[in-house]
C-alpha positions in Angstrom: -7.5 27.9 -4.1 -7.4 25.2 -6.7 -6.5 25.8 -10.2 -8.4 23.8 -12.9 -7.2 23.8 -16.5 -9.6 22.6 -19.2 -8.1 22.0 -22.5 -10.5 21.3 -25.6 -8.3 20.4 -28.5 -10.9 20.0 -31.1 -14.5 20.6 -31.5 -16.2 19.6 -34.8 -18.9 22.2 -35.7 -20.8 21.6 -39.0 -23.3 24.2 -40.5 -22.2 27.1 -38.1 -21.3 30.5 -39.4 -18.5 32.7 -37.8 -20.8 34.5 -35.5 -22.4 31.5 -34.4 -18.9 29.7 -33.7 -17.7 32.9 -31.8 -21.0 32.8 -29.7 -20.6 29.1 -28.9 -17.0 29.7 -28.0 -17.6 32.4 -25.6 -20.5 30.8 -24.0 -18.7 27.7 -23.2 -15.7 29.8 -21.8 -17.8 31.8 -19.5 -20.4 29.2 -18.3 -17.4 26.7 -17.9 -15.8 29.2 -15.6 -18.8 29.8 -13.7 -19.6 26.2 -13.3 -16.1 25.2 -12.1 -15.8 28.1 -9.8 -18.9 27.0 -8.0 -17.9 25.6 -4.7 -21.0 23.3 -4.9 -19.3 21.4 -7.7 -17.0 19.8 -5.3 -13.9 19.7 -7.6 -11.6 21.2 -4.8 -10.2 18.0 -4.3 -9.9 17.1 -8.0 -7.0 15.1 -9.1 -5.2 15.3 -12.4 -6.6 13.2 -15.2 -7.0 13.0 -18.8 -10.1 12.3 -20.5 -9.4 11.6 -24.3 -13.1 11.8 -25.2 -16.1 13.1 -23.3 -19.5 12.0 -24.6 -22.2 14.6 -23.6 -25.0 12.7 -25.2 -27.6 14.3 -27.8 -27.6 18.2 -27.5 -29.8 20.1 -29.9 -28.9 23.5 -31.2 -31.5 26.1 -32.2 -30.6 28.3 -35.1 -28.7 31.6 -34.9 -26.3 33.4 -32.4 -28.8 32.9 -29.5 -29.1 29.2 -30.1 -25.3 29.0 -30.5 -25.1 30.7 -26.9 -27.6 28.2 -25.3 -25.8 25.3 -27.0 -22.5 26.6 -25.5 -24.0 26.7 -22.1 -25.3 23.2 -22.4 -21.7 21.8 -23.4 -20.2 23.6 -20.6 -22.6 22.3 -18.0 -22.0 18.7 -19.3 -18.2 19.0 -19.1 -18.8 20.4 -15.6 -20.7 17.3 -14.8 -18.0 15.1 -16.2 -15.3 16.8 -14.3 -17.3 16.0 -11.1 -17.6 12.4 -11.7 
């Protein structure tokens, strides 16, 4: 079994209240765990690397906690794609 560690040092979030931030963080954490644990991702042979910035492209956010959760899922999937490439 491989071990993957992802560290996000900083995220800039403007216009989000505390509940939305928490929903976003929890969604990123759980979806990223799911994405990276999937054998189909092909990261079993991943090497150590440092990516100072990962640009995911435009991602829109719907309002409210549910919108923050969906945003977190999209961010995590973008990170998963970046790790595979």
